[in-house]
C-alpha positions in Angstrom: -30.6 -24.8 15.0 -27.4 -23.3 16.5 -24.8 -21.6 14.6 -21.5 -23.5 14.8 -18.8 -21.6 16.9 -15.8 -20.3 14.4 -12.9 -22.5 14.7 -10.4 -21.4 16.8 -7.4 -20.9 14.7 -10.0 -18.3 13.0 -10.5 -16.2 15.6 -6.7 -16.1 16.8 -6.1 -15.2 13.1 -8.5 -12.0 13.0 -7.5 -11.1 16.9 -4.1 -10.9 15.2 -5.1 -9.3 12.1 -6.7 -6.5 13.6 -3.6 -6.0 15.8 -1.7 -5.6 12.7 -3.7 -3.3 11.2 -4.3 -1.3 14.0 -0.4 -0.8 14.3 -0.1 -2.4 17.5 2.9 -4.5 16.1 5.0 -2.4 13.6 6.7 -3.1 10.6 10.2 -4.8 11.4 8.7 -5.6 14.7 8.4 -9.2 16.2 5.0 -10.7 17.6 5.2 -12.4 20.9 6.2 -16.2 21.0 3.8 -18.7 19.7 3.8 -19.9 23.6 2.9 -16.5 24.2 -0.1 -16.0 21.8 -0.8 -20.0 22.7 -1.5 -18.6 26.2 -3.2 -15.4 25.7 -5.7 -17.1 23.4 -5.9 -19.8 25.6 -5.2 -22.3 22.3 -2.7 -25.0 21.7 0.9 -24.1 19.8 -0.3 -25.8 17.1 -3.3 -24.4 16.7 -2.0 -20.9 16.9 1.0 -21.8 14.5 -2.5 -22.5 11.8 -3.1 -18.5 12.7 0.1 -17.5 12.1 1.0 -19.7 9.1 -2.4 -18.0 7.2 -0.7 -14.4 7.9 2.9 -15.3 6.5 0.8 -16.6 3.5 -1.0 -13.6 2.9 2.4 -11.3 3.0 1.8 -9.9 7.0 4.6 -11.9 8.4 7.6 -13.5 7.8 9.0 -16.5 9.9 12.7 -16.2 10.4 14.6 -19.3 12.0 15.6 -18.5 15.6 13.9 -15.3 15.4 10.0 -16.0 15.8 7.6 -13.9 13.4 8.9 -10.5 11.8 6.0 -7.6 10.7 6.8 -7.3 7.0 3.8 -5.1 6.0 0.8 -3.9 6.6 -0.8 -3.5 3.4 0.1 -7.2 1.4 0.8 -6.6 -2.2 -1.7 -8.6 -5.0 0.7 -6.7 -7.7 3.7 -4.8 -7.1 1.9 -1.6 -8.0 -0.3 -2.1 -4.9 2.9 -2.8 -2.7 3.1 -0.3 0.1 6.3 2.3 -0.5 5.8 3.1 3.2 6.1 -0.4 4.4 9.0 -1.3 2.2 10.8 1.7 3.1 10.2 1.2 6.9 11.2 -2.8 6.5 14.8 -1.7 5.7 15.3 0.9 8.5 14.4 3.7 6.4 12.3 6.8 7.3 9.4 7.3 5.1 7.7 10.5 4.5 4.7 12.5 2.5 4.5 16.1 1.2 1.1 16.7 -0.2 1.0 19.0 -3.1 -2.5 19.8 -4.0 -5.7 18.0 -4.0 -7.9 19.0 -7.2 -11.1 18.2 -9.1 -11.2 17.9 -13.0 -14.4 17.7 -14.5 -15.5 14.7 -17.0 -13.3 14.8 -20.0 -10.8 17.7 -18.9 -8.1 15.5 -17.4 -4.8 14.6 -19.3 -4.7 11.8 -22.4 -2.7 9.6 -19.9 -6.3 8.5 -17.9 -7.3 4.9 -19.4 -10.4 5.4 -21.2 -12.8 4.0 -18.1 -12.0 7.4 -16.4 -12.1 9.9 -19.2 -15.7 10.1 -18.5 -15.4 10.2 -14.6 -15.6 13.6 -12.8 -12.2 12.9 -10.7 -10.1 13.7 -7.6 -6.6 14.2 -8.3 -4.2 13.7 -4.8 -0.1 14.8 -5.6 2.1 14.2 -3.1 5.6 14.1 -2.7 7.4 10.9 -1.5 10.6 11.3 0.5 13.2 8.7 1.8 15.6 10.0 4.9 14.1 13.6 3.9 15.7 12.8 0.4 12.7 13.4 -2.5 12.4 9.8 -4.2 8.9 9.9 -6.0 6.4 12.4 -7.4 3.0 10.4 -7.0 -0.4 11.5 -8.8 -3.2 9.2 -7.4 -7.1 9.7 -9.3 -9.8 8.4 -7.9 -13.9 9.0 -9.1 -14.6 11.9 -7.3 -18.0 9.8 -6.1 -15.9 7.5 -4.3 -13.7 10.3 -2.6 -16.0 12.9 -1.0 -14.9 15.5 1.3 -11.3 14.5 0.9 -8.9 17.2 2.8 -5.5 17.4 3.6 -5.8 16.0 7.2 -6.5 12.9 5.4 -3.2 12.3 4.5 -0.6 12.1 7.3 3.3 13.2 6.4 4.8 10.4 8.4 4.0 7.1 10.2 2.5 3.8 8.8 -0.5 5.8 7.8 0.7 7.7 5.1 0.2 4.8 3.1 -1.7 6.1 0.1 -3.2 2.3 0.1 -4.5 2.3 3.7 -5.5 6.3 3.2 -7.8 4.8 0.5 -9.0 1.9 2.1 -9.2 2.6 5.6 -10.4 6.6 5.4 -12.6 6.1 2.3 -13.7 2.4 2.5 -12.1 2.0 -1.1 -11.9 -2.0 -2.0 -9.7 -3.4 -4.5 -8.6 -7.2 -5.5 -6.7 -6.6 -9.1 -4.4 -4.3 -10.7 -2.7 -4.0 -13.8 0.8 -1.9 -14.3 3.3 -0.5 -16.6 6.8 0.6 -16.2 8.4 2.6 -18.5 11.6 5.0 -18.4 10.9 8.5 -19.4 12.5 12.0 -19.1 11.5 14.2 -16.1 9.0 16.5 -17.2 9.7 20.4 -15.7 6.9 20.1 -13.0 8.3 16.6 -11.7 12.2 17.8 -12.0 11.4 20.9 -9.9 9.9 18.5 -7.1 12.7 15.9 -7.3 15.3 18.4 -7.4 16.6 17.0 -10.6 17.3 18.4 -14.1 14.4 18.5 -16.5 14.6 15.4 -18.9 16.9 13.3 -16.7 15.8 9.6 -17.4 13.5 8.0 -14.8 11.2 5.4 -14.4 7.4 6.1 -14.4 5.2 3.4 -12.9 1.5 3.5 -13.8 -1.0 1.3 -11.7 -4.8 1.1 -12.4 -6.7 -0.7 -9.6 -10.2 -2.9 -9.9 -13.0 -3.9 -7.8 -14.5 -7.3 -8.2 -16.9 -5.8 -10.7 -14.1 -4.6 -13.2 -14.5 -1.1 -12.3 -11.7 1.0 -12.0 -11.3 2.3 -8.0 -7.8 4.1 -8.4 -4.8 5.1 -11.0 -1.8 6.1 -10.1 1.3 7.4 -11.9 4.5 7.1 -9.8 7.9 9.0 -11.1 10.7 7.4 -9.6 14.1 8.1 -9.0 16.2 5.0 -9.2 15.5 1.2 -9.8 12.6 -1.3 -9.2 13.4 -4.7 -8.4 11.4 -7.5 -7.9 11.3 -10.6 -5.2 9.8 -13.7 -7.5 9.3 -15.6 -4.4 5.8 -17.5 -4.1 3.0 -16.1 -5.9 3.4 -12.7 -4.9 5.9 -9.7 -6.2 6.8 -6.9 -4.4 9.0 -3.8 -4.7 12.1 -3.6 -3.0 
């Protein structure tokens, strides 16, 4: 028995998704019109609209009256802490950039108490980066990943500019990590001296500390991240997802 052909709307959806994640359509850019896409894929306008609706529902696109479809994210979030800071800044017309401070390896049991229990028994790779907006420091980010999942990481794996600087894309595309759930905690704290140095602020200045733990489908920890942020975090609670603005 011959395999049933994949529906045309799914074929078009897959092709459009590949174009999005490859950077063919930038954040804030508009897709071709429904008529143009329908001709490209040799399908009806109703069918291509179904493909586009899937991308809208998944958080990649936004449909704007009179303007067609606009790219709003290349890493749609399942929680606020999985929302791409890079995408949010590009979408706002700002210029995000990153500076890699260090990549270090921590032996099991040799890391701080801030890590959740499951990671205490893991050998970890820690990536520490400064995130800037328009060349002004905004966040210090420390990401811990089990070393077995992040072998041979080097500075070349962490671009300083462009949409590829997103840690979510780096972990997923360069290292093949996958996650489908996360828990997060946001709390106020005074800036530690080492954090204050990189953010160019006084030690003890009030900051927001955002902690995020991402899990795979079996409940294993894929990564744990601490973000020291200057400024506020706000939420858009439209629909089922939350996004940082």
